[in-house]
N, C-alpha and C positions, 0 to 999 in steps of 0.2 A: 310645642315648636320651640326651637332654640333662638333665643334672641340675645343681643348684646346691650346691656345696659351698665353705664358707668364703667367701661372698659372690662366687664366681666361677662361670661357666658351664662345665661339662665335658661332653665327650661320652665315653660308655663303652659298651661292647658290652652289649646286653640278653641276659640269660641267661633261657632259657624252661624251665619245668619240664614233663616229658613232652611235648617239641615234636613235632609230627607227622612221622612217617618219611619223607614226601614231601619234607621240606626238607634232605635229604642232597645231598652233592656241591656245596654253596653255592648250590642253586637255591631261594633264599628267595622268599617272596611279594613281589610287585611293587606292591601297593597296600594302604593303611593307613587305617583310620579308627576310630570309636567309636561304639557304639550301646547304649543301655539298660545301662550298667555294664560293657560288655565291650569289649576291645581287638578289633577286626576286621582281619584280614588276608586277602588274596585274591590270586588270580593266580599267576603264576610268572615269577622273573627272566629266565629263558630259555624261549621259546615251544617247546613240543614238537611234534614231528611226529606227527599224529594218524593212527593206522592202526587198522582195525577199530573195535572199540566204544570211543569216547573218554571214557565215564563216569567212568574213574579219572584223567583228565587233570588235574594239579594246576594248570594254566593256567586251568582253569574252576572251581576249588575256592574256597570261602570258610571261613575258620576264625575261631571266636569263642572267646576265653579264658572262663575261669570268671568269674562275675558278681563284680565289685569286685577281682579278683585278675588284674592285667593280665600277670602273667608265668606263669600257671598254665593248663596243660591237664589235663582230667581223664584218669584211668586208666580203660580201658574195663571195665566190670563189668555184671553183670546188673541192678543196682539203677540206676535213672536218676533223678537229682535235677534239679529245675527250673534250679539255678543251675550245672549241669555245663557245661563247654565244649561248643561246637557245631561241626559240620562238614557242609557239604553241598556237593554239585555241581551247578552250573546245568544245567538241561534244554535250555538254548539253546546249541548248539555255537558258542561264540565266545569267545576269550581274554578274561578280565577286565582292564579298563584302571583302574578306580577303584571306591573304595566311599565312601558318605557316610552317615552317621546323621542322619536327619531325622525327619519324621512316621512313615516307615517307614525301613528300611535300603535305600538306593537303590545300585544295582549297575550300572555302566557296562561294557560290553564293546566289542570291535572293531565289532560290528554292532548291538547291542540294548541297550536300558535296560530294567532290571526291578527289582522291589521285593521284599523278603522282610520278613514280619511275622508276628506270632503273636496269637492271641486273649488270651492271658495276658501272661506276661512274657518272650517270646520265648526259650523253652527249647528243649533238644533234641527233646522229643516235642510241640513246639507251635509250628510255623512252617510257612509257605508261601511259595512263589515264583511271582510272577506277571508275565508280560511286559507292559511299560508302553508303549514305543515302540521304532521301528526306524531309528534314526539313526546310531548308533555314535559312537565318541570315541576319543581317544588318551590316552596315560598323563600326564594333567595333573589334578591334584587339584581337584575343584570348589570353588565357594564358595557359602555361604548368601546369599541375597539377599531380605530379607523373608521371605515364606513360600515362596519358590522355591529352587531349586538350579541354578545356572549352570555349564555344563561345555563344554569345547571339543570340537567335532565336525567332520566332515568333514576329517579329517586336520590339525585345528587351524586351519582357515581361516575357521571360524564359531564363534560362541558361541550356545549355545541354553539355554533355560529350561524346566526341569522344574517343573510346578506342579500341585499337587492339585486335582482337580475334583470337587466333590460331584456335579454333574449327570452326568459321565462315570463317576463311581465309581472313579477312578484317576488316574494322572498324565499329564498331556498336555505336549507339548513344542513350543515355539514358536522359530523362528529370530529372534534378536534383531539380526541383521546384514542382514535382508533389504532394508532401504532404504539400506544402506552396505555392499555386499558386499566392499569391499576393505579395510575398516577393520582386519580381523584379519590382513592379509597382511603378511609371507609365511607365518607360522604362529605360533600361540599356544604358549608354553612354560611360562606361570604364570598363574594367575587368582586374584585376592585381593579381599576386600571391606574397605572401610573405612567408618566411621561417622560420623567428624568431619571437616570441618564439617557434611558431610551424607552420606548414604549414596551410595557409588559402587562400581562393580566396576571394577577395574583390571587390564589384561592386559598381559603383557610378551610380545614377539615375537621371533622369531629374529634380527631385524635390530638388537635393542638398543633398539627404541623402544617406548613404552607408549601405549595407548589407554584412554578412560575410557567407561564406560557410566553414564548417569544416568537415574533413574527416580523420579518423585514426583507423586503425585496424577493418574496417568493420563498423564503428560507425560514422554516418554523420548526419549534421543538420544545420540549418540556425539561424541567429541571427541578430538583427538591432542594430545600434549604432547612435545615435542621439547626436549631439553637441549643446545643447540649442537651440537657434533659428538661429545658423549660417546655411548658404547656401554654401556647398562644391562646388567649381568650377571644380576642377580636382584632380586626386590622381596619385601617382607614387610610386615605390618601389626603393630604393637606394641600393647600394651594401650591402651585408651581412644582408640584412633584409628581 
């Protein structure tokens, strides 16, 4: 975790209380997010070979810490409290690639996108998981863009938008690169959103170049931005940008 001490940024190991047993042998989760006061962790750093019944595979499991306590997992007991930590395994046999807290907890896997939600506070006894679309993605953290979630799909060669539809009563996915299919080539490795001077989605590609997605009042499009012969290693957005 990144912390500030004496005015400086420091990286230190995050120590969990009652960490899940599946995290042994350094096989820690591969995806991270937050949702309704919980730290959400999912997937597995090393994809496991699925044999027989795959229900216990950590590559398809989601863990959530206790509400407001992002280092704590609850001890199993007969009494279940709404703010206890949560754990569930997806019913769609596909390794998890990313998680993102939005209107619901959005979960992207190698082949599917699905949503987890609860009627109340999203507790251990109050959650459900429903399939939303079947496009699949890669291990790139999505970015919120207005009321949508943008994620890299098709092995990172496309960017898709997940948007909630009242008419469909669920999340629908649109290909944002359909009119410019090569804009994300050779492959997306980072997706971020900036707000100033206006809202844009910026994607970094494996060739060290970046592309911008613009959308405002129903008008949208892509553009490229090359910095001479420079190769960009990574990108991020700081506060108020």
